[in-house]
MARNUMI-159370 format. One line per 5 residues: number of its first residue (from 1); their letters; for each residue x, y, z of C-alpha. Coordinates in nm, 4 decimals, padded with zeros to 6 digits, always signed. Layout:
N
NUM = A = X/Y/Z  ...;
! end
This chain:
146
1 = MENDD = +07.8689/+02.7123/+02.7591  +08.0015/+02.6099/+02.4473  +07.9460/+02.3412/+02.2439  +08.2685/+02.0964/+02.0779  +08.2196/+02.3605/+01.7697;
6 = NTPSD = +08.2572/+02.6397/+02.0007  +07.9379/+02.7723/+01.9136  +07.7265/+02.8882/+02.2500  +07.4624/+02.6202/+02.3377  +07.3165/+02.7759/+02.6494;
11 = IEIYN = +07.1807/+03.1248/+02.7632  +07.4343/+03.2361/+03.0569  +07.2140/+03.2380/+03.3696  +07.4061/+03.3608/+03.6923  +07.2113/+03.3464/+03.9484;
16 = GENKY = +06.8563/+03.1387/+03.8688  +06.6893/+03.4863/+03.7514  +06.5584/+03.2672/+03.4938  +06.2710/+03.1495/+03.7566  +06.1559/+03.5045/+03.7702;
21 = LMGSS = +06.1195/+03.5096/+03.3942  +05.9140/+03.2060/+03.4262  +05.6332/+03.3448/+03.6624  +05.6625/+03.6957/+03.4539  +05.5928/+03.4956/+03.1470;
26 = LLFLL = +05.2937/+03.3296/+03.2866  +05.1744/+03.6289/+03.4102  +05.0311/+03.7002/+03.0035  +04.8030/+03.4390/+03.0616  +04.5663/+03.6902/+03.2626;
31 = PGMHA = +04.4925/+03.9567/+02.9456  +04.4566/+03.6124/+02.7637  +04.2038/+03.5080/+02.9496  +04.0793/+03.8404/+03.0048  +04.1178/+03.8486/+02.5880;
36 = FYRTK = +03.8961/+03.4852/+02.5607  +03.5977/+03.6299/+02.8193  +03.6036/+03.9665/+02.5644  +03.5620/+03.7444/+02.2535  +03.8757/+03.8647/+02.0960;
41 = YMLSS = +04.0232/+03.5326/+01.9857  +04.2861/+03.6338/+01.7996  +04.4370/+03.8209/+02.0872  +04.3237/+03.5627/+02.3348  +04.5235/+03.2797/+02.1276;
46 = ILMVG = +04.8729/+03.3671/+02.1404  +04.8228/+03.5435/+02.5069  +04.7759/+03.1500/+02.6118  +05.0031/+02.9702/+02.3767  +05.2868/+03.2244/+02.3514;
51 = PLVSY = +05.3574/+03.2197/+02.7555  +05.3646/+02.8395/+02.8031  +05.5948/+02.8222/+02.5143  +05.7960/+03.1018/+02.7432  +05.7634/+02.9114/+03.0443;
56 = KYWSN = +05.8880/+02.6189/+02.8728  +06.2140/+02.8062/+02.7430  +06.2850/+02.9756/+03.0727  +06.2711/+02.6128/+03.2874  +06.5940/+02.5228/+03.0670;
61 = PCNNM = +06.7231/+02.8315/+02.8545  +06.9464/+02.7327/+02.6039  +06.9549/+02.7644/+02.1934  +06.6729/+02.4707/+02.1034  +06.3789/+02.4314/+01.9535;
66 = WRTAD = +06.1903/+02.6121/+02.2581  +06.3763/+02.9258/+02.2350  +06.2830/+02.9467/+01.8133  +05.9705/+02.8433/+01.9352  +05.9375/+03.1387/+02.2076;
71 = IICAN = +06.0682/+03.3824/+01.9429  +05.8392/+03.2854/+01.6658  +05.5327/+03.3696/+01.9148  +05.6557/+03.6697/+02.1085  +05.6759/+03.7908/+01.6995;
76 = IGMGL = +05.3437/+03.6712/+01.5834  +05.2101/+03.8000/+01.9145  +05.3332/+04.1447/+01.8810  +05.2542/+04.1998/+01.5162  +04.8793/+04.0801/+01.5910;
81 = FIGNT = +04.8887/+04.3571/+01.9213  +05.0411/+04.6471/+01.6965  +04.8048/+04.5653/+01.4185  +04.5080/+04.5649/+01.6855  +04.6474/+04.8629/+01.8036;
86 = AWNIQ = +04.6620/+05.1126/+01.4851  +04.3542/+04.9802/+01.3033  +04.0589/+04.8246/+01.5769  +04.1687/+05.1120/+01.8372  +04.0221/+05.4450/+01.7967;
91 = VPFYK = +04.0500/+05.6353/+02.1118  +04.3915/+05.8240/+02.0602  +04.4795/+05.7981/+02.4379  +04.4703/+05.4033/+02.4111  +04.6910/+05.4298/+02.0620;
96 = YTIGS = +04.9407/+05.6011/+02.2102  +05.0112/+05.5026/+02.5706  +05.0118/+05.1548/+02.4290  +05.2298/+05.2830/+02.1563  +05.4594/+05.3738/+02.4089;
101 = LYATG = +05.4392/+05.0967/+02.6677  +05.5427/+04.8722/+02.3556  +05.8474/+05.1002/+02.2343  +05.9591/+05.1600/+02.6445  +05.9434/+04.7886/+02.6225;
106 = ATCYI = +06.1387/+04.6867/+02.2887  +06.4239/+04.9720/+02.4388  +06.4528/+04.7372/+02.7354  +06.4742/+04.4296/+02.5566  +06.7311/+04.5860/+02.3489;
111 = YGTLI = +06.9008/+04.7604/+02.6268  +06.8940/+04.4012/+02.8317  +07.0035/+04.2126/+02.5598  +07.3387/+04.4357/+02.4994  +07.4324/+04.3743/+02.9119;
116 = HKQRN = +07.3982/+04.0509/+02.8667  +07.6911/+04.0450/+02.6019  +07.8168/+04.2358/+02.8364  +07.8067/+03.9293/+03.0893  +07.6517/+04.1822/+03.3095;
121 = QYWYL = +07.4355/+03.9904/+03.6039  +07.1637/+04.2242/+03.6169  +07.0323/+04.1871/+03.2715  +06.7240/+04.0003/+03.3335  +06.6237/+04.2950/+03.5563;
126 = YHGAM = +06.5460/+04.4459/+03.2128  +06.4411/+04.1631/+02.9856  +06.1441/+04.1386/+03.3276  +06.0871/+04.5269/+03.2525  +06.0169/+04.4214/+02.9095;
131 = HAMMW = +05.8027/+04.1496/+03.0244  +05.6129/+04.4344/+03.2430  +05.5446/+04.6847/+02.9711  +05.4432/+04.4808/+02.6999  +05.2321/+04.2976/+02.9675;
136 = LGHSL = +05.0745/+04.6919/+03.0345  +05.0500/+04.6910/+02.6752  +04.8610/+04.4080/+02.5862  +04.6383/+04.4361/+02.9123  +04.5140/+04.7631/+02.8074;
141 = NVCAK = +04.4954/+04.6685/+02.4269  +04.2638/+04.3557/+02.5587  +04.0474/+04.6143/+02.7722  +04.0323/+04.9720/+02.5077  +03.7120/+04.9525/+02.3006;
146 = P = +03.7385/+04.9976/+01.9320;
! end
């Protein structure tokens, strides 16, 4: 969909796939609650706010303030989790596993974005896979002992 000045206004959705992304966004609340329980407040704060912002964005995906807020939350969250992995997790197995999950998630995100631009209706499967990889990485990040 386009505005009068021919700039895109909505994210192209083919078959209501945003509903799947709304659900997968909310799954991040689980490691958020666990992080709060483990008194990892910096991690829990982004995992409690970010999924709600993402849910709101995916409920009506268009280029507005919710998209901007979702991008900001995702980038802050990744910075916090990558920093936590680098500085607070000492066990090499956890560091490499978490890093591999994040790299796989980033690859899924990039590929999903590329095929969305090609109007491939299955782009959301890759975005959902990115959610899954990041969820696993964040969950392991919260559970890993320093």
